[in-house]
C-alpha positions as CSV (number, residue, x, y, z in Angstrom):
1,M,17.4,-1.1,4.5
2,N,15.2,-1.7,7.6
3,L,13.6,-5.1,6.8
4,R,11.8,-5.1,10.1
5,G,10.0,-1.9,9.2
6,L,9.2,-3.1,5.8
7,F,7.4,-6.2,7.1
8,Q,5.7,-4.3,9.9
9,D,4.1,-2.1,7.3
10,F,3.3,-4.9,4.8
11,N,-0.1,-4.8,3.3
12,P,-1.1,-8.4,2.3
13,S,-4.4,-7.6,0.6
14,K,-2.8,-5.2,-1.9
15,F,0.0,-7.6,-2.5
16,L,-2.5,-10.4,-3.3
17,I,-4.4,-8.1,-5.8
18,Y,-1.3,-7.0,-7.6
19,A,0.2,-10.5,-7.7
20,C,-3.0,-11.9,-9.2
21,L,-3.2,-9.1,-11.8
22,L,0.4,-9.7,-12.8
23,L,-0.2,-13.4,-13.3
24,F,-3.4,-12.8,-15.1
25,S,-1.8,-10.3,-17.5
26,V,1.0,-12.8,-18.3
27,L,-1.5,-15.6,-19.1
28,L,-3.6,-13.2,-21.1
29,A,-0.7,-12.0,-23.2
30,L,0.4,-15.6,-23.9
31,R,-3.1,-16.6,-24.8
32,L,-3.6,-13.7,-27.2
33,D,-0.3,-14.5,-28.9
34,G,-1.3,-18.1,-29.3
35,I,1.5,-19.5,-27.2
36,I,-0.9,-21.3,-25.0
37,Q,-4.3,-22.6,-26.1
38,W,-6.0,-22.6,-22.7
39,S,-9.7,-21.7,-22.2
40,Y,-10.3,-18.2,-21.0
41,W,-11.8,-19.7,-17.9
42,A,-8.3,-21.0,-17.1
43,V,-6.6,-17.8,-18.1
44,F,-8.8,-16.0,-15.6
45,A,-7.7,-18.4,-12.8
46,P,-5.7,-15.7,-10.9
47,I,-8.8,-13.5,-10.9
48,W,-10.9,-16.3,-9.5
49,L,-8.3,-16.9,-6.8
50,W,-8.4,-13.2,-5.9
51,K,-12.2,-13.2,-5.6
52,L,-12.2,-16.6,-3.7
53,M,-9.9,-15.1,-1.1
54,V,-12.1,-12.1,-0.8
55,I,-15.3,-14.2,-0.3
56,V,-13.7,-16.7,2.1
57,G,-11.9,-13.9,4.1
58,A,-15.1,-11.9,4.4
59,S,-17.1,-15.0,5.4
60,V,-14.7,-15.9,8.2
61,G,-14.5,-12.3,9.4
62,T,-18.3,-12.1,9.5
63,G,-18.5,-15.4,11.5
64,V,-15.9,-14.1,14.0
65,W,-17.9,-10.8,14.3
66,A,-21.2,-12.7,14.9
67,R,-19.8,-15.1,17.5
68,N,-17.8,-12.5,19.5
69,P,-20.0,-9.5,20.4
70,Q,-17.3,-8.2,22.8
71,Y,-15.1,-7.3,19.9
72,R,-17.5,-4.7,18.6
73,A,-16.5,-2.2,21.3
74,E,-12.8,-2.1,20.4
75,G,-11.8,1.2,18.9
76,E,-12.5,1.3,15.1
77,T,-13.8,-2.2,14.9
78,C,-17.2,-1.2,13.6
79,V,-15.7,1.0,10.9
80,E,-13.3,-1.7,9.7
81,F,-16.1,-4.3,9.6
82,K,-18.3,-2.0,7.5
83,A,-15.4,-1.2,5.2
84,M,-14.9,-4.9,4.7
85,L,-18.6,-5.4,3.8
86,I,-18.4,-2.5,1.3
87,A,-15.3,-4.0,-0.3
88,V,-17.0,-7.4,-0.6
89,G,-20.0,-5.8,-2.3
90,I,-17.8,-4.1,-4.9
91,H,-15.8,-7.3,-5.5
92,L,-18.9,-9.3,-6.0
93,L,-20.1,-6.9,-8.7
94,L,-16.6,-7.1,-10.3
95,L,-16.8,-10.9,-10.2
96,M,-20.1,-10.8,-12.0
97,F,-18.6,-8.7,-14.7
98,E,-15.6,-11.0,-15.1
99,V,-17.8,-14.1,-15.4
100,L,-19.9,-12.4,-18.1
101,V,-16.7,-11.4,-19.9
102,C,-15.4,-15.0,-20.0
103,D,-18.8,-16.3,-21.0
104,G,-19.1,-13.6,-23.7
105,I,-15.6,-14.4,-25.1
106,E,-16.2,-18.2,-25.1
107,R,-19.7,-18.1,-26.6
108,G,-19.8,-14.7,-28.3
109,S,-23.6,-14.4,-27.9
110,H,-23.9,-11.5,-25.3
111,F,-24.2,-7.9,-26.0
112,W,-21.3,-6.0,-24.4
113,L,-23.6,-3.5,-22.9
114,L,-25.2,-6.3,-20.9
115,V,-21.7,-7.6,-20.0
116,F,-20.7,-4.2,-18.7
117,M,-23.9,-3.7,-16.7
118,P,-22.2,-4.8,-13.3
119,L,-19.6,-2.1,-13.9
120,F,-22.4,0.5,-14.4
121,F,-23.7,-0.5,-10.9
122,V,-20.2,-0.5,-9.4
123,S,-19.6,3.1,-10.2
124,P,-22.4,4.7,-8.1
125,V,-21.7,2.2,-5.3
126,S,-18.0,3.3,-5.5
127,V,-19.0,7.0,-5.3
128,A,-21.0,6.3,-2.1
129,A,-18.1,4.2,-0.7
130,C,-15.8,7.1,-1.4
131,V,-18.0,9.6,0.5
132,W,-18.2,7.2,3.4
133,G,-14.5,6.5,3.3
134,F,-13.5,10.2,3.3
135,R,-15.7,10.7,6.4
136,H,-14.0,7.8,8.2
137,D,-10.4,8.3,6.8
138,R,-10.2,5.0,4.9
139,S,-8.1,3.9,2.0
140,L,-10.1,4.3,-1.3
141,E,-7.9,3.2,-4.2
142,L,-10.3,0.6,-5.8
143,E,-13.4,2.7,-5.1
144,I,-11.9,5.8,-6.7
145,L,-10.7,3.8,-9.7
146,C,-14.2,2.4,-10.3
147,S,-16.0,5.7,-9.7
148,V,-14.1,7.9,-12.1
149,N,-14.1,5.4,-15.0
150,I,-17.9,5.2,-15.5
151,L,-17.7,7.1,-18.8
152,Q,-14.8,4.9,-20.0
153,F,-16.9,1.8,-19.3
154,I,-19.8,3.2,-21.4
155,F,-17.5,4.1,-24.3
156,I,-15.9,0.7,-24.4
157,A,-19.2,-1.2,-24.3
158,L,-20.6,1.0,-27.1
159,R,-17.5,0.5,-29.2
160,L,-17.5,-3.3,-28.8
161,D,-21.1,-3.4,-29.8
162,K,-20.3,-1.2,-32.8
163,I,-22.9,1.4,-31.8
164,I,-20.2,4.0,-32.2
165,H,-17.3,3.7,-34.7
166,W,-14.8,6.0,-33.1
167,P,-11.1,5.0,-33.2
168,W,-9.9,3.6,-29.9
169,L,-7.7,6.7,-29.4
170,V,-10.9,8.7,-29.0
171,V,-12.7,6.0,-27.1
172,C,-10.0,6.2,-24.4
173,V,-10.3,10.0,-23.9
174,P,-11.5,9.5,-20.2
175,L,-8.5,7.3,-19.6
176,W,-6.1,10.0,-21.0
177,I,-7.7,12.5,-18.7
178,L,-7.0,10.3,-15.7
179,M,-3.5,9.5,-16.8
180,S,-2.8,13.3,-17.2
181,F,-3.8,13.7,-13.6
182,L,-1.4,10.9,-12.6
183,C,1.4,12.6,-14.6
184,L,0.8,15.8,-12.7
185,V,1.2,13.8,-9.5
186,V,4.5,12.4,-10.7
187,L,5.6,15.9,-11.6
188,Y,4.6,17.1,-8.2
189,Y,6.7,14.5,-6.4
190,I,9.7,15.1,-8.7
191,V,9.6,18.9,-8.0
192,W,9.3,18.4,-4.3
193,S,12.2,15.8,-4.2
194,V,14.4,18.3,-6.1
195,L,13.5,21.1,-3.6
196,F,14.2,18.8,-0.7
197,L,17.6,17.9,-2.1
198,R,18.6,21.5,-2.5
199,S,17.3,22.5,1.0
200,M,19.7,22.4,3.9
201,D,17.1,22.4,6.6
202,V,15.7,19.0,5.7
203,I,17.0,15.8,7.4
204,A,18.3,12.9,5.3
205,E,15.4,10.6,6.1
206,Q,12.8,13.1,4.6
207,R,15.0,13.4,1.5
208,R,15.1,9.7,1.0
209,T,11.4,9.4,1.5
210,H,10.5,12.0,-1.2
211,I,13.1,10.6,-3.6
212,T,11.6,7.1,-3.1
213,M,8.1,8.3,-3.6
214,A,9.1,10.2,-6.8
215,L,10.9,7.1,-8.3
216,S,8.1,4.7,-7.4
217,W,5.4,7.0,-9.0
218,M,7.6,7.3,-12.1
219,T,8.1,3.6,-12.3
220,I,4.3,3.0,-12.0
221,V,2.8,5.8,-14.1
222,V,5.3,6.0,-17.0
223,P,5.2,2.3,-17.9
224,L,1.4,2.2,-17.5
225,L,1.0,5.1,-19.8
226,T,3.3,3.4,-22.3
227,F,1.3,0.2,-22.2
228,E,-2.0,2.0,-22.8
229,I,-0.6,3.9,-25.8
230,L,0.9,0.8,-27.3
231,L,-2.4,-1.1,-26.8
232,V,-4.5,1.6,-28.3
233,H,-2.2,1.9,-31.4
234,K,-2.4,-1.9,-31.8
235,L,-6.3,-1.9,-31.6
236,D,-6.3,0.9,-34.2
237,G,-4.0,-1.1,-36.5
238,H,-1.1,1.4,-36.3
239,N,1.5,-1.2,-35.2
240,A,2.0,-4.9,-35.7
241,F,3.6,-5.7,-32.3
242,S,2.7,-8.9,-30.6
243,C,1.0,-8.8,-27.2
244,I,4.0,-9.7,-25.1
245,P,6.1,-6.6,-25.9
246,I,3.0,-4.5,-25.3
247,F,2.3,-6.0,-21.9
248,V,5.9,-5.7,-20.6
249,P,5.5,-2.1,-19.4
250,L,2.3,-3.2,-17.5
251,W,4.3,-5.9,-15.8
252,L,6.9,-3.4,-14.7
253,S,4.2,-1.2,-13.1
254,L,2.6,-4.2,-11.4
255,I,6.0,-5.4,-10.0
256,T,6.6,-1.9,-8.7
257,L,3.2,-1.9,-7.0
258,M,3.9,-5.2,-5.4
259,A,7.2,-3.8,-4.1
260,T,5.4,-0.8,-2.6
261,T,3.1,-3.0,-0.5
262,F,6.0,-3.7,1.8
263,G,6.1,-0.1,2.9
264,Q,2.4,0.7,3.0
265,K,0.6,0.9,6.3
266,G,-3.0,0.1,6.7
267,G,-5.1,-2.9,5.8
268,N,-8.3,-4.2,7.3
269,H,-7.6,-6.7,10.1
270,W,-11.1,-8.2,9.9
271,W,-10.3,-10.3,6.9
272,F,-10.3,-13.9,8.0
273,G,-11.0,-12.6,11.5
274,I,-7.3,-12.3,12.4
275,R,-7.9,-8.9,14.2
276,K,-4.1,-8.1,14.2
277,D,-1.2,-7.3,11.9
278,F,-0.7,-10.0,9.3
279,C,3.0,-10.6,9.9
280,Q,2.5,-10.7,13.7
281,F,-0.3,-13.3,13.0
282,L,2.1,-15.4,11.0
283,L,4.8,-15.3,13.6
284,E,2.4,-16.4,16.3
285,I,1.2,-19.3,14.2
286,F,4.7,-20.3,13.0
287,P,7.1,-19.4,15.9
288,F,10.0,-21.2,14.1
289,L,10.1,-18.3,11.6
290,R,11.2,-16.0,14.5
291,E,13.5,-18.6,16.1
292,Y,15.3,-20.0,13.1
293,G,15.3,-16.7,11.2
294,N,16.6,-14.9,14.2
295,I,13.8,-12.3,13.8
296,S,12.8,-10.0,16.6
297,Y,9.4,-8.8,15.5
298,E,7.2,-6.5,17.6
299,L,4.3,-4.4,16.2
300,H,4.1,-1.7,18.9
301,H,7.2,0.0,20.2
302,E,7.1,1.7,23.6
303,D,10.1,3.9,24.3
304,N,9.3,4.0,28.0
305,E,9.8,0.2,28.3
306,E,13.0,0.4,26.5
307,M,14.2,3.2,28.8
308,D,13.2,1.2,31.9
309,E,15.0,-2.0,30.7
310,S,18.2,-0.2,29.7
311,P,20.7,0.0,32.6
312,V,21.4,3.4,33.9
313,P,25.2,4.1,33.8
314,E,26.8,4.9,37.0
315,P,28.4,8.3,37.3
316,P,32.2,8.2,37.2
317,K,34.0,8.3,40.5
318,I,36.2,11.2,41.3
319,A,38.9,11.1,43.9
320,P,38.1,13.1,47.0
321,I,40.1,16.2,47.8
322,F,41.5,16.6,51.3
323,R,42.1,19.9,53.0
324,K,44.8,19.6,55.6
325,K,43.9,22.3,58.0
326,A,40.2,21.7,58.5
327,R,40.5,18.0,58.0
328,V,37.5,18.1,55.7
329,V,36.9,15.7,52.9
330,I,35.4,17.5,49.8
331,T,33.8,15.3,47.2
332,Q,33.0,16.6,43.7
333,S,29.9,15.5,41.8
334,P,30.3,15.0,38.0
335,G,28.9,17.8,35.8
336,K,28.8,20.3,38.7
337,Y,31.7,22.3,39.9
338,V,31.6,24.7,42.8
339,L,34.3,27.3,43.1
340,P,36.0,27.1,46.5
341,P,35.5,30.1,48.8
342,P,38.2,32.8,48.7
343,K,40.8,32.9,51.4
344,L,40.1,35.4,54.2
345,N,43.1,37.7,55.0
346,I,42.8,39.8,58.1
347,E,45.5,42.4,58.3
348,M,46.6,43.4,61.8
349,P,47.1,47.1,62.5
350,D,50.6,48.2,63.2
């Protein structure tokens, strides 16, 4: 395993999101089972940490952008800064929804349609963000997730307000459609990995890549689908499981997503105004990590410099060949062999 390559491609923003979601799901399961008696404001503490990091990171990045106009002419700087602002807008709407959810659970005095109102605004904003992201080749995971689930948000709000009395299995029909698409993606990766295994013209690295992608998608989608089925059956009263066994498949999916962040490229470097790769930024701030960990970290590799620094081996020396009559020394160069000229025989007439 190439640890250097894993940390070079590490995506800290996604790791933070998945880690906060994992901790939040653990606290929520414990709270629903009555193991802990915390307030829901404390249960949502990982979510508040996530949003706090987003707001602080965007604020620092905006300050660096405003105080250094010369940075705006560097490559894709403007695109990355606009992408950060779009992400902050979506996160602020999600924060408003989460605050209303906590207040609604604690007081029980809000209509759920009012609580879900920020999500109804998130969906069209996410659609516009997806259009902009496709044009500028940006990552769109959160935006796509919010844009395709608008119908699911409406059904859940109507069901919680008891405007509709459908079973939860029917309420989650948009979710089943989305999960069917993800299952097709898993099947696609499995088929391609089998074809690459049986092909003799594919190098070993490509085979490992496709097998890893197939296993990671299976470990994400299958437990997630299992969690959703168990949760829907519990809400409909078809099983009497506690919340912790139901949430275990979700934790497996989130742990897999956290592991995949070490091999994902990308990430916006304008968060907190660091303007460089996160691991390189840490190694520059804490040089002892490189020295005491005996780490050689370099973000950009240039083959030309490596070729210049590597010593050129000297050609092997070959002993000279002497010809006695002509007193000529003939030297042979390695890799090149020249046939000697044929002997000239002149026959004298009788």
